[in-house]
Backbone bond lengths (Angstrom), bond angles and torsions (degrees), N, CA, C in turn:
res aa  C-N    CA-C-N  psi(-1)  N-CA   C-N-CA  omega(-1)  CA-C   N-CA-C  phi
1 X - - - 1.440 - - 1.535 107.90 -
2 X 1.315 114.92 129.30 1.456 119.90 -179.26 1.524 111.18 -77.67
3 X 1.332 115.65 153.69 1.459 119.96 175.50 1.519 108.96 -63.24
4 X 1.322 116.39 144.65 1.464 119.30 -176.97 1.520 112.84 -79.33
5 X 1.310 115.69 152.25 1.453 121.52 169.02 1.527 109.72 -85.21
6 X 1.337 114.47 -30.73 1.468 123.27 -178.76 1.526 107.43 -143.47
7 X 1.329 116.16 143.93 1.463 120.67 170.89 1.517 106.88 -115.84
8 X 1.324 115.20 124.90 1.454 121.58 174.53 1.523 106.72 -102.05
9 X 1.304 116.48 112.25 1.460 122.67 -176.86 1.524 108.51 -103.30
10 X 1.331 116.63 119.10 1.458 121.56 -174.98 1.525 109.66 -97.10
11 X 1.326 115.81 121.04 1.468 122.55 176.60 1.519 107.56 -108.02
12 X 1.321 116.81 123.35 1.454 120.96 -174.95 1.521 110.18 -152.91
13 X 1.313 115.69 -169.01 1.464 120.88 175.57 1.520 108.47 -120.31
14 X 1.305 115.76 179.84 1.461 120.67 -177.93 1.514 112.54 -101.57
15 X 1.330 116.65 6.76 1.460 119.67 -179.92 1.524 109.76 -80.29
16 X 1.315 115.57 157.21 1.454 120.83 178.23 1.521 109.75 -70.37
17 X 1.342 117.68 136.77 1.456 119.28 177.33 1.524 110.96 -67.68
18 X 1.305 116.01 150.40 1.453 122.77 176.98 1.532 108.50 -58.85
19 X 1.331 116.19 130.19 1.458 120.85 -176.47 1.527 111.45 -56.00
20 X 1.333 117.18 -36.24 1.462 120.78 -179.49 1.531 111.86 -65.58
21 X 1.309 117.32 -25.12 1.464 121.05 -179.83 1.522 112.87 -91.09
22 X 1.326 117.10 -11.26 1.455 121.57 -171.71 1.530 112.49 -54.49
23 X 1.313 117.75 -49.56 1.456 120.92 -177.39 1.531 111.17 -64.67
24 X 1.321 116.66 -42.49 1.469 120.23 178.80 1.527 110.86 -64.21
25 X 1.335 117.26 -40.91 1.469 120.30 178.11 1.525 110.80 -65.00
26 X 1.317 117.39 -39.05 1.459 119.89 178.29 1.528 110.85 -61.69
27 X 1.322 117.56 -43.47 1.475 120.70 177.43 1.529 110.19 -62.96
28 X 1.317 116.30 -42.17 1.467 120.49 178.92 1.517 110.38 -61.16
29 X 1.336 117.10 -45.92 1.460 120.59 -178.54 1.527 111.66 -65.75
30 X 1.341 117.71 -35.91 1.463 119.81 176.30 1.524 110.36 -61.69
31 X 1.317 117.06 -42.26 1.466 121.01 177.71 1.523 110.70 -63.80
32 X 1.323 116.44 -42.35 1.465 121.03 179.72 1.528 110.47 -63.65
33 X 1.327 117.09 -43.97 1.465 120.45 179.83 1.526 111.16 -63.93
34 X 1.315 116.87 -38.80 1.462 120.63 178.14 1.529 110.53 -64.49
35 X 1.322 116.59 -45.66 1.464 120.31 178.36 1.524 111.07 -64.03
36 X 1.319 116.60 -39.96 1.469 120.60 -179.96 1.531 110.98 -63.60
37 X 1.319 116.76 -39.80 1.467 121.02 -178.73 1.528 111.28 -65.39
38 X 1.327 116.88 -38.85 1.470 119.34 -178.04 1.524 112.90 -79.84
39 X 1.327 117.27 -14.48 1.468 119.52 -177.18 1.527 113.88 -107.12
40 X 1.325 117.95 6.40 1.459 119.81 179.38 1.516 112.96 66.92
41 X 1.329 116.39 40.12 1.468 121.43 -174.07 1.524 112.69 -91.57
42 X 1.314 113.71 160.18 1.461 123.35 162.58 1.521 106.03 -109.85
43 X 1.326 116.37 149.56 1.460 121.05 173.49 1.522 107.69 -116.32
44 X 1.342 116.20 125.82 1.463 121.97 176.86 1.526 108.97 -104.84
45 X 1.335 115.85 133.83 1.461 121.79 173.96 1.522 107.63 -133.71
46 X 1.343 115.91 -175.45 1.462 118.79 174.27 1.526 111.63 -82.53
47 X 1.327 117.99 -5.44 1.461 122.25 172.78 1.514 116.39 74.89
48 X 1.308 117.83 4.70 1.461 120.16 -174.88 1.527 111.71 -94.79
49 X 1.309 115.29 154.57 1.459 122.46 -176.62 1.518 109.90 -89.99
50 X 1.334 115.07 64.09 1.462 120.46 -177.99 1.520 109.34 -155.36
51 X 1.323 116.03 148.95 1.452 123.06 170.48 1.512 114.87 56.94
52 X 1.319 115.68 -139.94 1.463 123.10 -175.70 1.527 110.98 -63.34
53 X 1.329 117.92 -37.39 1.465 120.50 179.05 1.520 110.34 -59.67
54 X 1.310 116.74 -43.92 1.465 120.92 178.96 1.525 110.44 -62.24
55 X 1.325 116.93 -44.62 1.461 121.37 179.63 1.527 110.78 -61.65
56 X 1.329 117.14 -45.72 1.459 120.27 -179.56 1.535 111.05 -64.10
57 X 1.318 117.02 -41.29 1.468 120.85 179.91 1.525 111.15 -65.83
58 X 1.320 117.16 -38.38 1.459 120.31 177.57 1.525 110.70 -64.42
59 X 1.335 117.09 -40.14 1.464 120.85 177.40 1.534 109.78 -65.42
60 X 1.324 117.23 -41.17 1.464 122.86 177.86 1.520 109.57 -56.79
61 X 1.317 117.11 -45.44 1.456 122.07 -179.13 1.524 111.99 -70.57
62 X 1.324 117.32 -42.79 1.465 120.45 -174.03 1.527 112.84 -65.76
63 X 1.318 117.43 -28.69 1.463 119.72 179.23 1.529 111.89 -97.46
64 X 1.328 117.13 0.24 1.457 120.57 179.74 1.512 112.97 64.19
65 X 1.313 116.30 38.20 1.467 121.23 -177.01 1.525 110.93 -60.70
66 X 1.323 115.11 140.44 1.464 120.77 178.92 1.522 112.44 -93.16
67 X 1.309 116.51 0.38 1.458 122.58 -177.73 1.534 109.66 -74.16
68 X 1.334 118.76 130.93 1.460 118.94 174.24 1.535 110.44 -60.75
69 X 1.314 115.49 127.95 1.466 123.15 177.27 1.520 105.82 -112.92
70 X 1.319 115.83 105.05 1.468 121.78 -169.05 1.520 109.94 -109.16
71 X 1.317 115.62 121.98 1.457 120.98 176.98 1.515 110.39 -91.70
72 X 1.321 116.66 119.64 1.474 122.21 173.15 1.523 103.87 -100.95
73 X 1.329 115.31 99.78 1.455 122.79 -162.47 1.530 112.29 -106.83
74 X 1.337 116.94 133.61 1.468 118.52 172.59 1.533 108.84 -73.25
75 X 1.318 117.08 108.31 1.465 122.09 -174.51 1.522 112.21 -50.50
76 X 1.315 117.01 -42.83 1.461 120.69 -176.71 1.519 114.31 -68.15
77 X 1.330 117.79 -12.56 1.463 121.52 179.46 1.527 111.99 -102.03
78 X 1.335 117.78 3.79 1.460 120.85 179.96 1.522 109.42 -84.15
79 X 1.316 116.79 121.01 1.464 119.65 172.38 1.525 107.91 -70.79
80 X 1.311 117.37 130.18 1.456 122.37 -176.91 1.514 113.61 82.31
81 X 1.338 117.21 19.23 1.472 120.71 -176.18 1.523 112.96 -60.66
82 X 1.325 117.06 -25.91 1.468 119.81 -179.27 1.530 111.70 -61.60
83 X 1.339 118.31 -22.07 1.464 121.12 177.38 1.529 111.88 -65.27
84 X 1.321 116.96 -24.63 1.466 121.50 -178.45 1.519 113.18 -96.31
85 X 1.312 117.46 -16.37 1.456 121.25 -168.15 1.526 115.13 -61.21
86 X 1.316 118.45 -36.08 1.463 119.74 -175.63 1.521 112.96 -112.56
87 X 1.315 117.94 16.48 1.458 120.13 -177.35 1.519 110.89 -104.05
88 X 1.309 115.02 142.66 1.460 122.07 174.09 1.522 106.56 -140.30
89 X 1.318 115.92 124.04 1.462 121.27 178.23 1.524 113.14 54.66
90 X 1.309 116.06 36.94 1.459 121.06 179.00 1.522 109.40 -126.89
91 X 1.317 115.32 155.65 1.455 120.30 173.53 1.521 107.87 -81.30
92 X 1.320 115.73 134.62 1.456 121.26 -179.20 1.525 108.78 -109.43
93 X 1.307 117.07 129.79 1.460 121.64 172.65 1.519 107.57 -82.00
94 X 1.312 115.55 98.65 1.461 120.98 -175.97 1.524 108.40 -99.09
95 X 1.308 116.19 83.26 1.465 121.94 -178.44 1.520 109.31 -137.06
96 X 1.330 114.21 164.10 1.465 121.55 176.07 1.525 113.12 56.64
97 X 1.328 116.45 42.68 1.464 120.30 175.63 1.525 108.83 -100.71
98 X 1.297 116.00 158.96 1.461 121.65 -177.91 1.525 110.68 -64.04
99 X 1.339 117.13 145.79 1.460 119.90 176.74 1.528 111.07 -70.84
100 X 1.315 115.47 172.73 1.466 121.55 -179.28 1.528 110.98 -60.44
101 X 1.325 114.68 140.03 1.465 122.19 177.38 1.528 107.30 -152.44
102 X 1.308 116.59 -176.22 1.467 120.43 177.54 1.525 111.46 -65.49
103 X 1.321 118.04 -19.38 1.460 122.08 -177.17 1.521 114.11 -91.05
104 X 1.326 117.15 -13.91 1.461 119.62 -179.00 1.508 110.95 162.08
105 X 1.333 115.19 -179.41 1.458 121.16 -179.64 1.516 108.86 -150.53
106 X 1.327 116.68 157.38 1.470 118.91 173.33 1.525 109.65 -71.30
107 X 1.322 116.96 159.94 1.455 119.31 171.63 1.528 107.84 -75.05
108 X 1.323 115.86 155.37 1.453 120.89 -177.59 1.520 109.91 -93.01
109 X 1.312 116.76 120.89 1.459 122.69 -175.12 1.516 115.89 -70.23
110 X 1.321 118.70 -8.75 1.458 121.09 178.81 1.525 112.44 -85.80
111 X 1.320 118.04 -4.52 1.467 120.41 175.89 1.523 109.41 -73.78
112 X 1.311 116.26 149.34 1.466 120.17 -179.40 1.529 112.11 -87.33
113 X 1.336 116.74 -25.26 1.461 122.01 -177.71 1.529 109.24 -149.13
114 X 1.327 115.34 157.14 1.467 120.91 175.85 1.517 110.37 -135.71
115 X 1.319 115.43 142.46 1.456 122.85 166.67 1.520 105.22 -120.55
116 X 1.315 116.88 113.96 1.460 121.08 -179.03 1.520 108.72 -94.18
117 X 1.316 115.75 120.27 1.460 122.02 -173.90 1.519 109.04 -100.68
118 X 1.315 114.93 117.25 1.462 122.14 -178.02 1.526 110.38 -84.85
119 X 1.303 114.86 141.14 1.466 121.23 171.33 1.524 106.15 -144.73
120 X 1.305 116.71 179.80 1.459 119.05 178.45 1.528 111.13 -88.67
121 X 1.333 117.29 12.70 1.453 121.71 -177.01 1.522 110.78 -107.06
122 X 1.337 115.34 153.50 1.461 119.45 175.58 1.521 109.33 -144.77
123 X 1.329 114.79 163.78 1.457 120.32 -179.26 1.516 111.00 63.44
124 X 1.332 115.94 -144.62 1.469 121.58 -177.13 1.527 112.11 -58.24
125 X 1.328 118.21 -30.31 1.461 121.38 179.89 1.532 112.84 -68.12
126 X 1.337 117.03 -18.95 1.464 120.67 -177.07 1.524 113.05 -83.48
127 X 1.350 117.83 -17.01 1.465 119.29 178.90 1.530 109.40 -54.81
128 X 1.301 117.13 128.44 1.459 121.76 177.84 1.518 114.63 86.17
129 X 1.331 118.24 -5.17 1.463 119.56 -177.01 1.525 112.60 -70.41
130 X 1.318 117.64 -11.21 1.464 122.10 178.47 1.524 113.06 -88.51
131 X 1.325 117.71 -11.42 1.464 121.05 -170.75 1.529 112.54 -62.03
132 X 1.319 118.99 -42.44 1.469 120.21 -179.54 1.526 111.23 -62.52
133 X 1.343 116.65 -43.21 1.469 119.60 177.52 1.526 110.36 -63.51
134 X 1.321 116.05 -46.24 1.464 120.87 -178.78 1.530 110.72 -60.31
135 X 1.315 116.79 -41.19 1.464 121.31 178.42 1.529 110.60 -63.93
136 X 1.330 117.00 -42.68 1.476 119.97 178.28 1.531 110.64 -64.06
137 X 1.327 117.18 -39.81 1.465 121.06 177.54 1.533 110.39 -61.39
138 X 1.320 116.95 -46.63 1.464 121.05 178.48 1.524 110.77 -61.10
139 X 1.316 116.91 -43.99 1.468 120.52 -179.27 1.520 111.45 -66.07
140 X 1.322 117.42 -33.08 1.465 120.64 175.33 1.528 109.22 -59.43
141 X 1.312 116.44 -46.90 1.463 119.61 -179.48 1.520 112.11 -67.29
142 X 1.316 117.43 -33.97 1.470 120.60 176.51 1.528 109.99 -67.90
143 X 1.327 116.72 -51.86 1.466 121.89 -172.19 1.521 113.87 -78.25
144 X 1.324 117.96 -38.73 1.459 120.88 -173.23 1.530 113.19 -98.48
145 X 1.314 117.37 -28.23 1.461 120.81 -175.06 1.521 112.81 -113.05
146 X 1.346 116.26 -2.07 1.455 121.50 -178.75 1.536 112.07 55.05
147 X 1.300 115.37 40.46 1.467 122.61 179.58 1.521 109.07 -96.35
148 X 1.316 116.64 136.28 1.459 120.89 175.50 1.537 108.74 -75.71
149 X 1.316 115.93 136.32 1.474 121.44 175.35 1.520 106.93 -121.82
150 X 1.322 114.91 125.40 1.457 122.08 179.27 1.515 107.81 -115.91
151 X 1.321 116.78 128.25 1.464 121.34 177.06 1.519 108.53 -92.63
152 X 1.328 116.18 127.33 1.453 123.04 176.23 1.522 107.47 -108.85
153 X 1.331 116.93 115.71 1.465 121.54 -179.51 1.531 108.33 -101.98
154 X 1.335 115.00 116.96 1.456 121.90 178.94 1.525 107.14 -124.43
155 X 1.334 116.48 116.85 1.457 120.87 -176.42 1.530 107.08 56.41
156 X 1.298 118.96 -127.49 1.455 121.52 173.45 1.508 114.05 95.47
157 X 1.332 113.59 162.72 1.449 122.60 179.38 1.517 109.88 -123.96
158 X 1.333 115.73 -145.46 1.469 120.48 -177.45 1.523 112.54 -62.50
159 X 1.333 117.27 -36.62 1.465 119.24 179.47 1.532 110.95 -64.50
160 X 1.327 117.60 -39.64 1.462 120.97 177.54 1.526 110.53 -65.31
161 X 1.334 116.61 -39.20 1.468 119.57 176.03 1.523 111.15 -62.80
162 X 1.341 116.65 -40.58 1.465 120.98 178.01 1.526 110.31 -61.20
163 X 1.331 116.62 -44.61 1.458 120.14 179.00 1.532 110.92 -63.47
164 X 1.323 116.65 -40.86 1.463 120.20 179.37 1.529 110.98 -63.76
165 X 1.319 117.30 -43.19 1.462 121.02 179.19 1.525 110.96 -60.67
166 X 1.319 117.17 -44.69 1.468 121.00 178.69 1.527 110.18 -61.01
167 X 1.339 116.56 -44.93 1.469 120.39 -179.44 1.530 111.10 -63.75
168 X 1.321 117.08 -43.38 1.465 120.81 -179.94 1.520 110.72 -63.78
169 X 1.337 117.25 -41.55 1.463 120.38 178.34 1.521 111.74 -62.30
170 X 1.328 116.86 -31.23 1.475 121.11 179.04 1.522 112.40 -90.44
171 X 1.315 116.35 6.89 1.467 122.78 179.62 1.526 112.94 61.18
172 X 1.321 116.50 30.20 1.462 121.94 174.19 1.519 109.53 -80.33
173 X 1.327 116.50 149.24 1.464 118.42 173.80 1.531 110.58 -65.99
174 X 1.326 115.64 138.70 1.463 122.09 177.05 1.523 107.37 -126.54
175 X 1.336 116.42 123.65 1.458 122.44 177.00 1.523 106.92 -107.69
176 X 1.327 115.86 127.68 1.462 121.90 -176.35 1.523 108.81 -114.81
177 X 1.326 117.26 126.03 1.466 121.72 174.19 1.521 105.86 -86.80
178 X 1.306 114.94 91.70 1.466 123.63 -168.43 1.520 113.83 -53.02
179 X 1.312 118.22 -49.41 1.460 121.40 -173.50 1.525 113.83 -79.90
180 X 1.326 117.87 4.89 1.462 119.79 -179.19 1.521 112.77 -81.70
181 X 1.325 117.67 -9.84 1.463 121.62 175.84 1.516 112.66 87.24
182 X 1.325 115.72 -166.06 1.455 123.19 177.35 1.514 113.82 51.72
183 X 1.321 115.54 -138.87 1.458 122.02 -178.81 1.526 111.32 -60.06
184 X 1.345 116.91 -37.53 1.463 119.92 179.89 1.523 110.58 -61.78
185 X 1.321 116.62 -43.99 1.459 120.27 177.98 1.514 112.36 -62.87
186 X 1.325 116.50 -41.99 1.463 120.79 179.52 1.533 110.78 -65.27
187 X 1.317 117.46 -43.59 1.456 120.18 178.38 1.524 111.46 -62.88
188 X 1.332 116.61 -42.98 1.460 120.36 179.62 1.524 111.36 -62.27
189 X 1.320 115.96 -35.65 1.461 119.55 -178.29 1.524 112.11 -72.82
190 X 1.336 117.58 -36.09 1.456 120.56 -172.04 1.517 115.05 -102.64
191 X 1.313 118.67 -6.97 1.474 120.05 178.90 1.510 110.62 -100.10
């Protein structure tokens, strides 16, 4: 995998998108994937099979996008995480895991790569535990590789607001999908 020219970091929540917004979000994601492909970008998400991340990953797969879609996943929030715990350089049969809930979600199989971030938290307490690592990874690419990092806020909750605040403090570009609700709606209203 080549180093990125741009990293598009998606901050969102795990809730299902409003059905009325689904078509508009799909068009938006198609445009984003097209722009990412022409700019040599990587796309970072939380890697879970829920909400906006699931929708974006499905769009990535349906158009056969060549853009790396990298899940930076909170290990403690992965349903079926025990399947990965004792494996090294082995293929894992990741099937028959519990669907998304408040306690966790499966990883999304349409991602091209995963970074599983360990913490001492599990279940609902693990949501957002990957953000500090993900932020450090993004800053490494900004500071050491001179790579542009753009934060895309779609819907989202407190974790998305935290990511937006960090990006704004670092003078990173932040793109807000205003009509997607949640943190994105709040940011659009107050910025």
